[in-house]
Backbone as numpy.savetxt, mean C-alpha at the origin, in Angstrom:
# Nx Ny Nz CAx CAy CAz Cx Cy Cz
1.67 -19.37 16.52 2.70 -19.32 15.47 3.89 -20.20 15.85
4.28 -20.14 17.13 5.39 -20.98 17.59 5.06 -22.46 17.42
3.88 -22.86 17.85 3.48 -24.26 17.75 3.42 -24.72 16.30
2.86 -23.87 15.41 2.75 -24.23 14.00 4.13 -24.34 13.36
5.02 -23.42 13.73 6.36 -23.44 13.15 7.12 -24.70 13.57
7.06 -25.05 14.85 7.75 -26.24 15.34 7.16 -27.50 14.71
5.83 -27.52 14.58 5.17 -28.68 13.96 5.59 -28.84 12.50
5.97 -27.73 11.85 6.40 -27.78 10.45 7.89 -28.06 10.32
8.58 -28.22 11.47 9.99 -28.59 11.41 10.95 -27.52 11.86
10.46 -26.35 12.26 11.35 -25.28 12.73 11.85 -25.59 14.13
13.00 -25.04 14.50 13.53 -25.30 15.85 12.70 -24.59 16.92
12.56 -25.17 18.11 11.84 -24.51 19.20 12.47 -23.15 19.50
11.63 -22.19 19.81 12.11 -20.84 20.11 12.27 -19.96 18.90
11.85 -20.45 17.72 12.01 -19.67 16.50 11.11 -18.44 16.49
10.02 -18.49 17.24 9.10 -17.35 17.32 8.99 -16.90 18.77
9.11 -15.61 18.98 8.95 -15.05 20.32 8.28 -13.70 20.24
7.86 -13.17 21.36 7.19 -11.86 21.36 7.36 -11.18 22.71
7.12 -9.90 22.74 7.11 -9.15 23.98 5.85 -9.47 24.76
5.97 -9.68 26.05 4.79 -9.92 26.89 4.12 -8.60 27.27
4.90 -7.54 27.33 4.37 -6.20 27.59 4.84 -5.29 26.45
3.91 -4.83 25.65 4.26 -4.05 24.46 4.26 -2.56 24.75
5.42 -1.96 24.69 5.56 -0.51 24.84 6.57 -0.02 23.81
6.59 1.27 23.57 7.57 1.84 22.65 8.99 1.61 23.16
9.15 1.75 24.49 10.48 1.59 25.07 10.97 0.16 24.91
10.07 -0.81 25.14 10.45 -2.21 25.01 10.79 -2.55 23.56
10.01 -2.01 22.64 10.28 -2.26 21.22 11.63 -1.68 20.82
11.94 -0.49 21.32 13.21 0.14 21.02 14.37 -0.69 21.53
14.25 -1.21 22.75 15.31 -2.04 23.30 15.45 -3.36 22.53
14.31 -3.93 22.14 14.32 -5.18 21.39 15.08 -5.02 20.08
14.83 -3.91 19.39 15.48 -3.70 18.10 16.98 -3.52 18.22
17.45 -3.14 19.41 18.88 -2.89 19.61 19.63 -4.08 20.22
18.93 -5.16 20.51 19.59 -6.33 21.09 20.65 -6.88 20.13
21.79 -7.32 20.66 22.84 -7.90 19.80 22.36 -9.11 19.00
21.38 -9.84 19.55 20.89 -11.03 18.85 20.07 -10.71 17.61
19.61 -9.48 17.50 18.78 -9.08 16.37 19.66 -8.75 15.17
19.43 -9.46 14.05 20.26 -9.25 12.86 19.57 -8.39 11.81
18.24 -8.38 11.83 17.47 -7.67 10.80 16.14 -7.24 11.37
15.68 -6.06 11.00 14.40 -5.55 11.48 13.44 -5.39 10.31
12.23 -5.87 10.49 11.16 -5.64 9.52 10.07 -4.85 10.23
9.92 -3.59 9.88 9.01 -2.70 10.59 7.78 -2.40 9.77
6.64 -2.84 10.26 5.37 -2.53 9.63 4.57 -1.65 10.58
4.32 -0.43 10.19 3.61 0.49 11.07 3.68 1.90 10.54
3.46 2.84 11.43 3.48 4.24 11.04 4.88 4.74 10.77
4.97 5.99 10.32 6.26 6.56 9.96 7.21 6.63 11.15
6.66 6.85 12.35 7.48 6.90 13.56 8.15 5.56 13.83
7.37 4.50 13.66 7.89 3.15 13.86 9.00 2.84 12.86
8.76 3.19 11.60 9.75 2.92 10.56 11.02 3.73 10.82
10.89 4.98 11.21 12.06 5.80 11.50 12.86 5.22 12.65
12.17 4.72 13.68 12.86 4.11 14.81 13.63 2.88 14.38
13.03 2.10 13.48 13.72 0.90 12.98 14.97 1.27 12.21
14.87 2.27 11.34 16.02 2.69 10.55 17.11 3.31 11.42
16.73 3.76 12.62 17.69 4.42 13.51 18.30 3.47 14.53
17.94 2.20 14.46 18.37 1.24 15.48 19.78 0.72 15.25
20.39 1.08 14.13 21.74 0.62 13.86 21.82 -0.77 13.29
20.70 -1.30 12.81 20.66 -2.64 12.22 20.10 -2.54 10.80
20.39 -3.53 9.95 19.69 -3.58 8.66 18.19 -3.64 8.90
17.42 -2.87 8.12 15.99 -2.80 8.39 15.19 -2.64 7.10
14.06 -3.31 7.06 13.05 -3.08 6.03 11.93 -2.28 6.68
11.55 -1.18 6.04 10.44 -0.39 6.55 9.45 -0.13 5.44
8.19 0.00 5.80 7.15 0.28 4.81 6.43 1.56 5.20
5.56 2.03 4.32 4.91 3.30 4.56 3.40 3.20 4.49
2.71 4.31 4.75 1.25 4.33 4.71 0.72 4.28 3.29
-0.55 3.91 3.15 -1.16 3.85 1.82 -2.50 4.57 1.80
-2.55 5.73 1.20 -3.83 6.44 1.04 -4.34 6.12 -0.36
-4.88 4.91 -0.52 -5.10 4.32 -1.84 -6.36 4.86 -2.52
-6.23 5.51 -3.69 -7.41 5.92 -4.45 -7.85 4.78 -5.39
-9.15 4.68 -5.60 -9.70 3.72 -6.57 -10.48 4.51 -7.62
-9.98 4.51 -8.84 -10.64 5.24 -9.92 -11.53 4.30 -10.72
-12.81 4.65 -10.83 -13.74 3.91 -11.67 -13.95 4.74 -12.93
-13.34 4.28 -14.02 -13.39 4.99 -15.29 -14.65 4.59 -16.06
-15.09 5.42 -17.00 -16.39 5.24 -17.66 -16.54 3.93 -18.41
-15.43 3.29 -18.80 -15.53 2.02 -19.51 -15.59 0.82 -18.58
-15.53 1.06 -17.27 -15.48 -0.03 -16.30 -16.81 -0.78 -16.20
-16.73 -2.01 -15.76 -17.90 -2.77 -15.34 -18.25 -2.27 -13.94
-19.19 -1.32 -13.86 -19.45 -0.62 -12.61 -19.86 -1.57 -11.49
-20.73 -2.49 -11.81 -21.19 -3.42 -10.78 -20.03 -4.22 -10.20
-19.16 -4.72 -11.07 -18.02 -5.49 -10.60 -17.02 -4.61 -9.86
-16.81 -3.40 -10.35 -15.87 -2.49 -9.70 -16.30 -2.19 -8.27
-17.58 -1.90 -8.10 -18.09 -1.60 -6.76 -17.99 -2.84 -5.87
-18.31 -4.00 -6.42 -18.20 -5.24 -5.65 -16.76 -5.46 -5.19
-15.81 -5.19 -6.08 -14.40 -5.35 -5.72 -14.01 -4.39 -4.60
-14.41 -3.15 -4.74 -14.03 -2.14 -3.75 -14.63 -2.45 -2.38
-15.89 -2.83 -2.34 -16.52 -3.12 -1.05 -15.96 -4.41 -0.45
-15.66 -5.39 -1.30 -15.05 -6.62 -0.78 -13.69 -6.33 -0.17
-12.96 -5.41 -0.79 -11.64 -5.03 -0.28 -11.75 -4.22 1.00
-12.66 -3.26 1.01 -12.76 -2.36 2.16 -13.33 -3.05 3.39
-14.13 -4.08 3.19 -14.69 -4.81 4.33 -13.78 -5.96 4.77
-12.75 -6.26 3.98 -11.80 -7.31 4.36 -11.04 -6.86 5.60
-11.26 -7.54 6.73 -10.64 -7.16 8.00 -10.99 -5.72 8.39
-12.20 -5.29 7.95 -12.69 -3.94 8.26 -11.69 -2.84 7.92
-11.00 -3.01 6.79 -10.19 -1.92 6.27 -8.85 -1.72 6.92
-8.35 -2.71 7.68 -7.07 -2.51 8.36 -5.87 -2.75 7.45
-6.07 -3.45 6.32 -4.97 -3.66 5.38 -4.56 -2.31 4.81
-3.26 -2.02 4.82 -2.80 -0.70 4.36 -3.08 -0.46 2.88
-3.35 -1.54 2.14 -3.65 -1.39 0.71 -5.14 -1.22 0.44
-5.96 -1.20 1.47 -7.40 -1.05 1.23 -7.71 0.35 0.69
-8.73 0.43 -0.14 -9.10 1.70 -0.76 -9.49 2.74 0.31
-9.09 3.97 0.07 -9.45 5.07 0.98 -10.38 6.08 0.31
-10.45 6.04 -1.01 -11.32 6.98 -1.73 -11.73 6.37 -3.06
-12.98 6.62 -3.45 -13.46 6.30 -4.79 -13.45 7.59 -5.60
-12.87 7.53 -6.77 -12.88 8.67 -7.70 -13.56 8.19 -8.98
-14.58 8.92 -9.42 -15.27 8.50 -10.64 -15.68 9.71 -11.48
-16.07 9.45 -12.71 -16.38 10.52 -13.66 -17.85 10.92 -13.59
-18.12 12.18 -13.92 -19.49 12.70 -13.88 -20.46 11.84 -14.68
-20.01 11.36 -15.83 -20.90 10.65 -16.74 -21.44 9.35 -16.14
-20.73 8.76 -15.17 -21.21 7.53 -14.54 -21.37 7.67 -13.03
-21.24 8.89 -12.51 -21.26 9.10 -11.06 -22.55 8.61 -10.42
-23.70 8.91 -11.03 -24.97 8.46 -10.46 -25.07 6.94 -10.47
-24.61 6.33 -11.56 -24.63 4.88 -11.65 -23.75 4.26 -10.56
-22.57 4.82 -10.37 -21.66 4.30 -9.34 -22.27 4.49 -7.96
-22.82 5.67 -7.71 -23.44 5.96 -6.41 -24.58 5.00 -6.12
-25.45 4.79 -7.11 -26.58 3.87 -6.92 -26.10 2.45 -6.65
-25.07 2.04 -7.37 -24.55 0.68 -7.20 -23.91 0.51 -5.83
-23.21 1.53 -5.37 -22.61 1.49 -4.04 -23.68 1.28 -2.97
-24.77 2.04 -3.10 -25.85 1.92 -2.12 -26.56 0.57 -2.24
-26.70 0.08 -3.46 -27.35 -1.21 -3.65 -26.56 -2.33 -2.99
-25.23 -2.17 -2.95 -24.38 -3.22 -2.40 -24.02 -3.01 -0.93
-24.67 -2.04 -0.29 -24.48 -1.89 1.16 -23.68 -0.70 1.61
-23.37 0.22 0.70 -22.70 1.45 1.09 -23.72 2.49 1.55
-23.34 3.29 2.52 -24.24 4.34 3.04 -23.53 5.68 2.97
-24.13 6.63 2.23 -23.58 7.98 2.15 -24.03 8.78 3.36
-23.08 9.19 4.17 -23.38 9.93 5.39 -23.90 11.32 5.01
-25.05 11.74 5.54 -25.59 13.07 5.23 -24.62 14.18 5.63
-24.60 15.28 4.89 -23.66 16.37 5.18 -23.68 16.84 6.63
-24.88 16.85 7.24 -24.96 17.34 8.62 -24.26 16.42 9.63
-24.08 15.15 9.25 -23.42 14.20 10.16 -21.92 14.06 9.89
-21.46 14.61 8.78 -20.05 14.44 8.40 -19.09 15.01 9.43
-19.30 16.22 9.99 -18.36 16.74 10.99 -18.17 15.80 12.19
-19.26 15.18 12.64 -19.14 14.25 13.77 -18.33 13.01 13.39
-18.52 12.55 12.17 -17.75 11.40 11.71 -16.28 11.78 11.58
-16.01 12.96 11.06 -14.62 13.42 10.93 -13.93 13.46 12.28
-14.60 14.03 13.28 -14.00 14.13 14.62 -13.78 12.77 15.25
-14.60 11.80 14.86 -14.48 10.45 15.43 -13.37 9.65 14.78
-13.23 9.78 13.48 -12.28 8.94 12.73 -10.87 9.54 12.74
-10.75 10.84 12.61 -9.44 11.49 12.50 -9.16 12.32 13.76
-7.96 12.16 14.31 -7.57 12.91 15.50 -7.36 14.39 15.18
-7.49 15.28 16.17 -7.36 16.73 15.92 -6.05 17.11 15.24
-4.96 16.45 15.61 -3.67 16.78 15.01 -3.34 15.99 13.77
-4.33 15.20 13.29 -4.10 14.35 12.13 -3.83 12.92 12.54
-4.04 12.00 11.66 -3.86 10.58 11.98 -5.17 9.95 12.39
-5.29 8.65 12.13 -6.53 7.96 12.43 -6.65 7.70 13.93
-7.89 7.80 14.43 -8.19 7.52 15.82 -8.08 6.01 16.07
-7.20 5.56 16.96 -7.05 4.12 17.21 -8.36 3.43 17.58
-9.32 4.18 18.13 -10.58 3.56 18.56 -11.43 3.07 17.39
-11.18 3.57 16.18 -12.01 3.16 15.05 -11.30 2.16 14.14
-10.01 1.92 14.35 -9.25 1.03 13.47 -9.83 -0.38 13.52
-10.22 -0.88 12.35 -10.74 -2.23 12.26 -12.13 -2.43 12.83
-12.82 -1.35 13.17 -14.17 -1.47 13.73 -15.22 -1.54 12.63
-16.38 -2.02 12.96 -17.48 -2.13 12.01 -18.13 -0.76 11.78
-18.87 -0.60 10.68 -19.57 0.67 10.47 -20.49 1.03 11.63
-21.17 0.06 12.20 -22.07 0.35 13.32 -21.30 0.85 14.53
-20.17 0.21 14.84 -19.38 0.65 15.98 -18.88 2.07 15.79
-18.46 2.40 14.57 -17.97 3.75 14.27 -19.12 4.76 14.36
-20.27 4.38 13.81 -21.43 5.27 13.87 -21.86 5.52 15.32
-21.81 4.49 16.13 -22.17 4.65 17.55 -21.21 5.61 18.24
-19.91 5.49 17.94 -18.93 6.40 18.53 -19.18 7.84 18.09
-19.61 7.99 16.83 -19.85 9.33 16.28 -21.22 9.88 16.68
-22.09 9.02 17.18 -23.44 9.46 17.55 -24.33 9.73 16.37
-24.17 8.91 15.30 -25.03 9.08 14.13 -25.77 7.78 13.85
-26.88 7.88 13.16 -27.71 6.73 12.83 -27.42 6.25 11.41
-27.27 4.94 11.25 -27.05 4.37 9.93 -27.92 3.14 9.77
-28.23 2.71 8.55 -29.00 1.49 8.34 -28.29 0.27 8.93
-29.06 -0.69 9.37 -28.49 -1.85 10.04 -27.61 -2.70 9.13
-27.90 -2.67 7.83 -27.16 -3.53 6.90 -25.98 -2.81 6.22
-25.55 -1.69 6.78 -24.46 -0.91 6.18 -23.15 -1.67 6.23
-22.48 -1.76 5.07 -21.18 -2.42 4.98 -20.03 -1.41 5.03
-20.25 -0.24 4.41 -19.21 0.78 4.33 -19.85 2.16 4.43
-19.21 3.07 5.14 -19.67 4.46 5.22 -18.94 5.29 4.18
-19.66 6.15 3.48 -19.05 7.00 2.45 -19.38 8.46 2.70
-18.44 9.32 2.34 -18.61 10.76 2.49 -18.23 11.43 1.17
-19.13 12.26 0.65 -18.84 13.00 -0.59 -17.93 14.18 -0.26
-16.78 14.25 -0.96 -15.81 15.31 -0.73 -15.43 15.97 -2.05
-14.93 17.20 -1.95 -14.42 17.88 -3.15 -13.06 18.50 -2.90
-12.44 18.14 -1.75 -11.10 18.63 -1.43 -10.24 17.49 -0.92
-8.94 17.73 -0.93 -7.97 16.80 -0.35 -7.05 17.60 0.55
-6.81 17.09 1.76 -5.90 17.78 2.66 -6.50 18.00 4.04
-5.85 18.80 4.88 -6.30 19.02 6.25 -7.73 19.55 6.36
-8.18 20.31 5.37 -9.54 20.83 5.41 -10.59 19.77 5.08
-10.14 18.61 4.67 -11.02 17.48 4.40 -10.42 16.26 5.11
-10.60 16.17 6.44 -9.92 15.13 7.23 -10.12 13.71 6.71
-11.29 13.43 6.16 -11.56 12.07 5.70 -10.96 11.77 4.34
-10.14 12.68 3.81 -9.39 12.39 2.59 -8.09 11.66 2.91
-7.81 11.46 4.20 -6.58 10.77 4.62 -6.84 9.27 4.76
-5.77 8.53 5.05 -5.90 7.10 5.31 -6.71 6.88 6.58
-7.65 5.92 6.55 -8.59 5.78 7.65 -8.55 4.42 8.37
-8.09 3.37 7.74 -7.93 2.05 8.36 -9.20 1.53 9.00
-10.31 1.83 8.38 -11.62 1.37 8.84 -12.57 1.47 7.65
-13.77 0.89 7.72 -14.67 0.89 6.57 -15.35 2.23 6.31
-14.53 3.24 6.05 -15.01 4.59 5.69 -14.29 5.00 4.40
-15.05 5.46 3.42 -14.50 5.85 2.12 -14.87 7.29 1.78
-13.94 8.00 1.19 -14.25 9.29 0.57 -14.78 9.00 -0.84
-15.60 9.91 -1.36 -16.19 9.74 -2.69 -16.05 11.04 -3.46
-15.33 10.98 -4.60 -15.08 12.16 -5.41 -15.67 11.97 -6.81
-16.28 13.04 -7.31 -16.77 13.07 -8.68 -15.96 14.10 -9.46
-15.42 13.68 -10.62 -14.61 14.57 -11.44 -15.15 14.58 -12.87
-14.68 15.52 -13.68 -15.20 15.67 -15.03 -14.81 14.51 -15.95
-13.53 14.13 -15.92 -13.04 13.10 -16.84 -11.82 12.43 -16.25
-11.19 11.53 -17.03 -10.06 10.78 -16.49 -8.85 11.67 -16.24
-8.73 12.77 -16.96 -7.61 13.68 -16.74 -7.72 14.30 -15.34
-8.92 14.78 -14.99 -9.12 15.32 -13.65 -8.99 14.22 -12.60
-9.42 13.01 -12.94 -9.28 11.89 -12.01 -7.81 11.62 -11.73
-7.00 11.74 -12.76 -5.56 11.55 -12.63 -4.98 12.54 -11.61
-5.40 13.78 -11.73 -4.91 14.82 -10.81 -5.43 14.59 -9.39
-6.70 14.21 -9.27 -7.27 13.96 -7.95 -6.57 12.79 -7.26
-6.31 11.74 -8.01 -5.61 10.59 -7.45 -4.20 10.98 -7.01
-3.56 11.82 -7.80 -2.22 12.29 -7.43 -2.27 13.06 -6.12
-3.27 13.92 -5.96 -3.41 14.68 -4.71 -3.60 13.74 -3.52
-4.41 12.71 -3.69 -4.64 11.76 -2.61 -3.36 11.01 -2.24
-2.60 10.63 -3.25 -1.35 9.94 -2.97 -0.36 10.85 -2.26
-0.30 12.10 -2.69 0.59 13.06 -2.04 0.20 13.29 -0.59
-1.08 13.08 -0.28 -1.56 13.30 1.09 -1.48 11.99 1.89
-0.33 11.35 1.85 -0.10 10.21 2.73 -0.09 8.86 2.06
0.19 8.77 0.75 0.20 7.44 0.14 1.22 7.27 -0.97
2.20 8.16 -1.05 3.18 8.09 -2.14 3.96 6.78 -2.07
4.07 6.13 -3.21 4.85 4.92 -3.31 4.06 3.64 -3.09
2.88 3.74 -2.50 2.17 2.52 -2.09 1.37 1.90 -3.23
0.10 2.23 -3.36 -0.76 1.53 -4.32 -1.83 2.47 -4.87
-2.34 2.10 -6.05 -3.47 2.78 -6.68 -4.26 1.73 -7.45
-5.59 1.89 -7.49 -6.45 0.95 -8.20 -7.16 1.68 -9.33
-7.27 1.02 -10.47 -8.05 1.57 -11.57 -8.96 0.47 -12.11
-10.24 0.82 -12.26 -11.22 -0.08 -12.86 -11.57 0.50 -14.22
-11.14 -0.18 -15.28 -11.29 0.35 -16.63 -11.06 -0.75 -17.65
-11.62 -0.55 -18.85 -11.33 -1.42 -19.99 -10.54 -0.66 -21.06
-10.19 0.58 -20.75 -9.48 1.44 -21.69 -7.98 1.32 -21.43
-7.28 0.61 -22.30 -5.85 0.36 -22.09 -5.03 1.64 -22.10
-5.45 2.62 -22.90 -4.70 3.88 -22.95 -4.76 4.60 -21.61
-5.95 4.67 -21.03 -6.11 5.33 -19.74 -5.35 4.56 -18.66
-5.45 3.24 -18.70 -4.73 2.42 -17.72 -3.24 2.71 -17.77
-2.68 2.80 -18.98 -1.25 3.06 -19.12 -0.88 4.47 -18.69
-1.77 5.43 -18.90 -1.52 6.79 -18.44 -1.36 6.80 -16.92
-2.24 6.07 -16.23 -2.16 5.99 -14.77 -0.90 5.23 -14.36
-0.62 4.14 -15.05 0.51 3.31 -14.68 1.83 4.06 -14.80
1.97 4.87 -15.83 3.24 5.53 -16.09 3.44 6.80 -15.27
2.36 7.43 -14.85 2.49 8.76 -14.26 2.24 8.82 -12.75
1.72 7.76 -12.16 1.42 7.83 -10.73 2.63 7.38 -9.90
2.95 8.12 -8.82 4.12 7.79 -8.00 3.84 6.67 -7.01
3.45 5.51 -7.52 3.22 4.34 -6.69 3.86 3.12 -7.37
4.10 2.08 -6.59 4.76 0.89 -7.11 3.81 -0.27 -7.34
2.53 -0.09 -7.02 1.52 -1.11 -7.31 0.34 -0.45 -8.00
0.19 -0.73 -9.27 -0.98 -0.29 -10.02 -1.86 -1.53 -10.18
-2.98 -1.53 -9.50 -3.87 -2.70 -9.49 -5.03 -2.43 -10.45
-5.27 -3.35 -11.36 -6.25 -3.14 -12.42 -7.38 -4.15 -12.30
-8.61 -3.63 -12.16 -9.82 -4.46 -12.12 -9.71 -5.58 -11.09
-9.37 -5.20 -9.87 -9.25 -6.17 -8.79 -9.43 -5.45 -7.46
-9.85 -6.16 -6.41 -9.90 -5.53 -5.08 -8.49 -5.14 -4.65
-8.33 -3.97 -4.09 -6.99 -3.49 -3.75 -6.34 -4.31 -2.64
-7.07 -4.55 -1.55 -6.48 -5.30 -0.45 -6.01 -6.66 -0.91
-6.91 -7.41 -1.55 -6.58 -8.76 -1.97 -5.56 -8.76 -3.12
-5.63 -7.74 -3.99 -4.70 -7.66 -5.10 -3.30 -7.30 -4.67
-3.16 -6.32 -3.80 -1.84 -5.85 -3.38 -1.08 -6.92 -2.60
-1.80 -7.73 -1.83 -1.11 -8.76 -1.04 -0.95 -10.06 -1.82
-1.34 -10.06 -3.10 -1.06 -11.19 -3.96 -2.15 -12.23 -4.10
-3.28 -12.06 -3.42 -4.33 -13.08 -3.45 -5.00 -13.17 -4.83
-5.26 -12.01 -5.45 -5.95 -12.01 -6.74 -5.05 -11.56 -7.89
-3.76 -11.45 -7.62 -2.81 -11.02 -8.65 -1.59 -11.93 -8.60
-0.60 -11.62 -9.41 0.63 -12.38 -9.40 1.69 -11.78 -8.50
1.32 -10.80 -7.66 2.30 -10.19 -6.77 2.71 -11.17 -5.67
3.88 -10.93 -5.12 4.40 -11.79 -4.05 3.45 -11.74 -2.85
3.00 -12.89 -2.35 2.10 -12.90 -1.19 2.79 -12.29 0.04
2.24 -11.22 0.56 2.83 -10.54 1.71 1.83 -9.52 2.24
1.95 -9.24 3.52 1.14 -8.19 4.14 1.99 -6.97 4.48
3.26 -7.03 4.12 4.16 -5.91 4.32 4.56 -5.38 2.96
4.08 -4.18 2.63 4.18 -3.66 1.26 5.08 -2.42 1.23
6.25 -2.58 0.62 7.20 -1.48 0.57 6.73 -0.35 -0.32
7.15 0.86 0.01 6.78 2.06 -0.76 7.96 2.64 -1.53
9.09 1.95 -1.51 10.24 2.42 -2.26 10.75 3.77 -1.79
11.70 4.30 -2.54 12.28 5.58 -2.14 11.28 6.72 -2.22
10.26 6.59 -3.09 9.23 7.64 -3.13 8.55 7.78 -1.78
8.33 6.65 -1.11 7.65 6.67 0.18 8.57 6.54 1.37
9.89 6.64 1.12 10.84 6.57 2.23 11.16 5.16 2.68
10.91 4.16 1.84 11.18 2.77 2.19 12.44 2.28 1.49
13.03 1.21 2.03 14.24 0.64 1.44 13.91 -0.21 0.22
12.65 -0.65 0.08 12.28 -1.49 -1.04 10.88 -1.13 -1.52
10.62 -1.39 -2.80 9.29 -1.19 -3.36 8.56 -2.52 -3.48
9.18 -3.60 -3.03 8.60 -4.94 -3.15 7.54 -5.21 -2.09
6.75 -6.25 -2.34 6.03 -6.91 -1.26 7.08 -7.70 -0.49
7.27 -7.39 0.78 8.35 -8.01 1.54 7.94 -9.43 1.94
8.65 -10.40 1.39 8.33 -11.81 1.60 9.41 -12.48 2.44
9.23 -13.75 2.79 10.29 -14.46 3.52 11.64 -14.43 2.81
11.63 -14.35 1.46 12.89 -14.35 0.72 13.73 -13.10 1.01
13.07 -12.01 1.44 13.82 -10.81 1.80 14.56 -10.99 3.13
14.18 -11.99 3.91 14.75 -12.18 5.24 15.85 -13.23 5.24
16.24 -13.68 4.06 17.25 -14.74 3.94 18.52 -14.18 3.32
19.67 -14.48 3.93 20.95 -14.14 3.32 21.38 -15.28 2.40
21.87 -14.94 1.23 22.33 -15.96 0.29 23.83 -15.78 0.02
24.56 -16.85 0.20 25.97 -16.84 -0.18 26.07 -17.36 -1.60
26.83 -16.66 -2.44 26.93 -17.02 -3.85 28.37 -17.34 -4.23
28.54 -18.45 -4.93 29.82 -18.82 -5.51 29.69 -18.56 -7.01
30.42 -17.57 -7.51 30.22 -17.12 -8.88 31.47 -17.34 -9.71
31.40 -18.24 -10.68 32.49 -18.49 -11.60 32.41 -17.52 -12.79
33.55 -17.15 -13.31 33.57 -16.30 -14.49 33.01 -17.01 -15.70
32.26 -16.28 -16.50 31.65 -16.86 -17.70 32.48 -16.61 -18.95
33.49 -15.79 -18.84 34.34 -15.49 -19.99 35.60 -14.81 -19.52
36.60 -14.79 -20.37 37.87 -14.17 -20.00 38.11 -12.92 -20.83
38.65 -11.90 -20.19 39.00 -10.67 -20.88 40.50 -10.72 -21.16
40.87 -10.60 -22.43 42.27 -10.68 -22.82 43.00 -9.40 -22.42
44.15 -9.61 -21.75 44.95 -8.46 -21.32 45.81 -7.95 -22.47
46.19 -6.69 -22.38 47.13 -6.12 -23.35 48.50 -6.79 -23.21
49.30 -6.81 -24.29 50.61 -7.45 -24.25 51.57 -6.71 -23.33
51.45 -5.39 -23.32 52.33 -4.60 -22.48 51.95 -4.82 -21.02
52.83 -5.40 -20.17 52.49 -5.68 -18.78 52.03 -4.45 -18.03
52.55 -3.28 -18.43 52.14 -2.05 -17.73 50.69 -1.71 -17.98
50.11 -2.29 -19.05 48.72 -2.00 -19.39 47.85 -3.25 -19.24
48.31 -4.17 -18.41 47.64 -5.47 -18.31 46.16 -5.36 -17.98
45.79 -4.42 -17.13 44.40 -4.31 -16.71 43.75 -3.04 -17.27
44.27 -2.58 -18.39 43.68 -1.41 -19.03 43.10 -1.81 -20.38
41.84 -1.52 -20.59 41.14 -1.90 -21.81 40.44 -0.67 -22.36
40.21 -0.72 -23.65 39.47 0.39 -24.25 38.00 0.29 -23.85
37.33 1.40 -23.92 35.90 1.45 -23.59 35.12 0.51 -24.49
35.49 0.50 -25.77 34.77 -0.35 -26.72 34.95 -1.82 -26.40
36.15 -2.22 -25.96 36.41 -3.62 -25.61 35.57 -4.05 -24.41
35.48 -3.19 -23.42 34.69 -3.51 -22.22 33.22 -3.66 -22.58
32.70 -2.73 -23.37 31.28 -2.78 -23.75 31.00 -4.05 -24.54
31.89 -4.40 -25.47 31.69 -5.59 -26.29 31.67 -6.85 -25.44
32.60 -6.96 -24.48 32.66 -8.14 -23.62 31.44 -8.24 -22.72
30.99 -7.11 -22.16 29.79 -7.12 -21.32 28.57 -7.58 -22.13
28.48 -7.09 -23.37 27.35 -7.49 -24.22 27.41 -8.99 -24.53
28.61 -9.53 -24.71 28.76 -10.96 -24.97 28.30 -11.78 -23.76
28.75 -11.35 -22.59 28.40 -12.08 -21.36 26.91 -12.04 -21.10
26.30 -10.89 -21.34 24.86 -10.73 -21.10 24.02 -11.24 -22.24
24.64 -11.62 -23.33 23.89 -12.14 -24.47 23.13 -11.08 -25.22
23.64 -9.86 -25.22 22.94 -8.75 -25.90 23.29 -8.69 -27.37
């Protein structure tokens, strides 16, 4: 990065890093007088430490992203999008899907398509071993599985899977501590939920977001504009991705969103911003602002800066062109 930056015209020394990475070193780095702004991408502990360092800071949150496949969706394309997203960097992007939610009327079709495209549904008897491997006893993803391939994860869990498996799936009917794999996993493992209709899907997605993904992202695959708008208006997330892979869509590759790998969760998720944090967030801008109009003062000098409410509203509307 340093070499590329200098080659592009940046001054030498513009990029640096810790040679020994520890929590203590990171804490000291954030408190250095030379540091003007902190951008923290990581777990909630990391973000809290950044906000507590006494410096301006951007922090982001986790994403327990649900992907709803509604009955009007192009199922084949929806599954292709989800698997392409989940296998991108083996699921380490925080916007990658963590659960598929679909309706009973198309559940078999979705399941068959998932398997046709390389998904493997883990048998119920093997699910406990996978849970213990992927999720730590106290909650949180096991660092040993982050970004690993399905085979590597299966080997750690001591289960057998087909050689051509792209993603591991587990059928669930609960969300929360009693269903460990309903949480964010950061690896090619997906939960799979079947619900009666889009209304139940709405509630299930809400539960998933409440369990570690508020403010981040949600995906819907549908051709029904009414259902899409219901999800868009009622879900507590700042990125509603429609008919696109979540990882690639959230970071701007397949959408018009700002290209970034740091995705704010807004105040819903405890973040300072709901934006995709881009280089423009790291730049201070000085503004020279000339007045666009003059407000006439009252004749009485004692009331020179006192105006009626109606006068202020009228002038603001004129300036804004309303």
